[in-house]
C-alpha positions in Angstrom: 0.0 0.0 0.0 1.4 3.4 -1.1 1.9 5.9 1.7 0.9 9.5 0.7 3.4 12.3 0.8 2.7 14.6 3.8 1.0 17.8 2.7 2.3 21.2 3.6 1.0 24.8 3.7 3.1 27.8 4.5 1.3 30.9 6.0 2.8 34.4 5.6 1.1 37.5 6.8 2.7 40.6 5.3 1.6 44.2 5.2 2.9 47.3 3.4 4.6 47.1 0.0 6.1 44.0 -1.6 9.9 43.9 -1.7 11.4 44.2 -5.2 12.5 40.6 -5.1 9.0 39.3 -4.7 8.9 37.9 -8.3 11.9 35.7 -7.5 10.2 34.5 -4.3 7.1 33.6 -6.3 9.0 31.7 -8.9 10.7 29.7 -6.2 7.3 28.8 -4.9 6.1 27.8 -8.4 9.1 25.4 -8.6 7.6 23.6 -5.5 4.2 22.7 -6.9 3.4 20.2 -4.1 3.6 22.7 -1.3 1.0 25.5 -0.8 1.5 29.1 0.3 -1.1 31.5 1.8 -0.1 35.2 1.6 -2.2 37.5 3.8 -2.1 41.2 3.8 -2.8 44.6 2.1 -0.1 44.6 -0.6 -0.9 45.0 -4.3 -2.2 42.1 -6.3 0.5 39.7 -7.5 0.4 38.9 -11.2 0.6 35.4 -12.7 0.4 33.5 -9.4 1.0 29.7 -9.6 -1.8 27.4 -8.5 0.0 26.7 -5.2 0.1 30.3 -4.0 -3.0 32.1 -2.7 -3.1 35.8 -2.0 -5.8 37.0 0.4 -6.5 40.6 1.1 -6.6 41.8 4.8 -6.4 45.4 6.0 -3.9 45.5 8.9 -6.4 46.7 11.4 -8.8 43.9 10.4 -6.2 41.3 10.7 -5.3 42.5 14.2 -9.0 42.3 15.1 -9.1 38.8 13.7 -6.1 37.7 15.7 -7.5 39.3 18.9 -10.8 37.4 18.4 -9.0 34.1 17.7 -6.7 34.3 20.7 -8.9 36.2 23.1 -6.3 38.9 23.6 -5.9 42.6 22.8 -3.6 42.5 19.8 -3.3 46.1 18.4 0.3 46.9 17.4 1.1 49.9 15.2 4.0 48.1 13.4 3.4 44.9 11.3 6.8 43.6 12.3 5.1 42.7 15.6 3.4 39.8 13.7 6.7 37.9 14.0 5.7 37.1 17.6 2.6 35.3 16.3 4.4 32.9 14.0 4.1 29.9 16.4 0.4 30.6 16.8 -0.5 30.7 13.0 -1.7 27.1 13.0 -4.1 28.0 15.8 -5.2 31.4 14.3 -5.7 29.9 10.8 -7.2 26.6 11.9 -9.6 26.6 9.0 -6.7 27.2 6.5 -4.5 24.4 7.8 -7.3 21.9 8.1 -6.6 18.9 5.9 -2.9 19.5 5.8 -0.3 17.3 7.5 2.1 20.2 8.2 1.9 23.9 8.4 4.8 26.3 8.5 5.8 29.9 8.8 8.3 31.7 6.7 9.8 35.1 5.9 9.9 36.7 2.4 13.6 37.6 2.3 14.5 34.2 1.0 14.5 32.0 -2.2 13.3 28.4 -1.9 15.3 25.6 -3.5 13.9 22.0 -3.8 12.1 21.9 -0.4 10.8 18.3 -0.8 14.3 17.1 -1.5 15.4 18.4 1.9 12.2 17.9 3.9 11.8 14.3 2.7 8.8 12.1 3.5 11.1 10.2 5.9 12.0 13.3 7.8 8.4 14.5 7.9 7.2 11.2 9.3 9.9 11.0 11.9 9.6 14.6 13.3 6.7 16.8 14.3 8.7 20.0 14.3 11.5 20.8 11.8 13.8 23.8 12.4 16.7 24.6 10.1 19.0 25.8 12.9 20.8 23.6 15.3 19.9 25.3 18.5 16.9 27.4 17.9 13.6 27.6 16.1 14.4 29.2 12.7 11.9 32.1 12.6 12.4 32.6 8.8 11.2 29.0 8.1 9.9 26.2 10.3 7.5 23.3 9.8 5.1 21.9 12.4 2.8 18.9 12.2 -0.8 19.9 12.2 -2.0 18.5 15.5 -4.1 20.2 18.1 -1.5 20.0 20.9 1.3 21.3 18.7 -0.9 24.1 17.3 -1.6 25.2 20.8 1.9 24.9 22.0 2.6 28.6 21.8 0.5 29.1 24.9 3.3 27.5 26.8 5.6 30.4 25.9 6.2 32.1 29.3 3.9 35.1 29.8 2.7 34.8 26.2 -0.4 37.0 26.5 1.3 40.0 28.0 4.2 39.7 25.6 1.9 39.3 22.6 -0.2 42.3 23.7 2.9 44.5 24.2 3.5 46.5 21.0 7.2 45.8 21.3 8.5 42.8 19.5 9.7 40.0 21.8 11.1 37.5 19.3 8.6 34.9 20.5 9.0 33.0 17.2 12.6 32.3 18.0 13.7 32.9 21.5 10.4 32.3 23.3 9.2 29.3 21.2 12.7 27.7 21.2 12.8 27.4 25.0 9.9 24.9 24.9 12.0 22.5 22.9 15.6 23.3 23.9 16.6 23.3 27.5 20.1 24.5 28.5 20.9 25.3 24.9 24.3 26.8 25.8 25.5 23.5 27.4 28.3 21.6 25.6 26.8 19.4 23.0 27.0 16.0 24.9 25.2 17.6 28.0 22.8 19.5 25.7 21.8 16.3 24.0 21.5 14.4 27.3 19.2 17.1 28.8 17.1 16.9 25.6 16.3 13.3 26.3 14.1 14.4 29.2 12.1 16.9 27.1 9.3 15.2 25.2 9.1 18.1 22.8 12.8 17.9 22.0 12.4 14.2 21.2 9.9 14.9 18.4 11.7 17.9 16.9 14.6 18.1 14.5 17.1 20.9 15.0 19.5 20.5 12.0 21.6 23.3 10.6 20.7 23.7 7.0 23.1 26.5 6.3 20.4 28.7 4.8 21.6 32.0 6.2 25.1 32.9 5.0 27.2 36.0 6.0 26.0 36.0 9.6 27.5 34.8 12.8 27.2 31.1 12.2 30.2 29.2 10.7 29.7 27.8 7.3 29.7 24.1 6.2 33.4 23.9 6.6 33.5 25.5 10.0 34.9 28.8 8.8 33.3 32.1 8.1 34.3 32.0 4.5 30.8 32.2 3.0 29.8 31.6 -0.7 30.4 34.6 -2.9 27.2 33.9 -4.8 24.3 31.5 -5.2 22.6 30.1 -8.3 18.9 29.3 -8.6 18.1 27.3 -11.7 14.7 25.7 -12.3 14.1 25.1 -8.6 17.6 23.9 -7.7 19.6 26.1 -5.4 23.4 25.8 -5.2 26.3 28.2 -4.4 29.8 29.0 -5.5 31.5 27.1 -2.6 29.7 23.8 -1.9 29.9 22.1 -5.3 26.9 20.0 -6.2 25.3 20.3 -2.8 21.7 21.6 -2.9 20.2 23.8 -0.2 16.5 24.1 0.8 16.5 27.9 0.7 18.7 31.0 0.8 17.9 33.5 3.5 19.6 36.7 2.3 19.0 38.6 5.5 22.5 40.2 5.4 22.7 41.0 1.7 19.2 42.6 1.6 20.5 45.4 3.8 23.0 46.4 1.1 20.3 46.1 -1.6 17.9 48.3 0.3 20.6 51.0 0.7 21.7 50.9 -2.9 21.4 54.1 -4.9 20.1 52.1 -7.9 18.1 49.2 -6.6 16.4 46.8 -9.0 12.9 47.8 -9.8 10.0 45.4 -9.4 9.4 45.4 -13.1 13.1 44.4 -13.8 12.7 41.7 -11.2 9.7 40.3 -13.0 11.6 40.0 -16.3 14.6 38.4 -14.8 12.7 36.0 -12.5 10.7 34.7 -15.6 14.0 33.3 -17.0 14.2 30.8 -14.2 18.0 31.0 -13.9 19.6 33.7 -11.8 22.6 34.4 -9.7 22.3 36.1 -6.3 25.2 37.9 -4.6 25.9 41.0 -2.5 24.9 43.3 -5.3 21.5 41.6 -5.9 20.0 39.4 -8.6 21.7 38.8 -12.0 21.2 36.7 -15.1 22.4 33.1 -14.6 25.8 32.0 -15.8 24.6 30.1 -18.8 22.4 32.9 -20.3 
């Protein structure tokens, strides 16, 4: 009897104006046709969306009211960045949208997906209930959780969740707060850290594996150095870089590079991004997105 591949939906609330690289993000979603995305917010209509990406309009004030009603709290921040604190609660808030899926996840937009199913294999998804792409913390930019009532409600165990969620200040609950449920004594040496984890039932069902998705930061690279790849190449859904040979990566989180792009005197326009993204072969580096090497 054939076992069905676990289904996945990624939920991303986003308000304001789409970043110029959004066409590249959408193309990387298109290249993962057996994963679904739900984009919620007040941004402009996206053109030529693939069948696996749904855009749903929500005014920010209405979305905050929706969150307040779902959670029974007073959620009324002035800055949409505060929504990061709600990421662990999205499966609970959007219970109707995740119904029928085996996994739901949260993600940021400042990344490009590679072949996600190649990394998050059926075997991995059946073995673990939570999959983080960092070794000692929940990866706030991308994380998958099994769609189960207890897991969807796990955010309530974040210490002082209601007060911190209602506070307009961002408390990094998606990473620091949520991570502490799974990872006890995370600064212990690895043998002791692993031993402590055996006594935590949530740690036992979670995978914390460094996927090397966020270069140019504080974490050492695949070879243990801080010599990061000079560029990355996305080609028809496959994501590789200048340093790691044929190794494929699940996604590139260009958190560091985007700061340079945003400060550039001549940033790429959204229209230029649409044209280049449609070629389905690009190079990404400190200066932005470029035509792929073989074009």
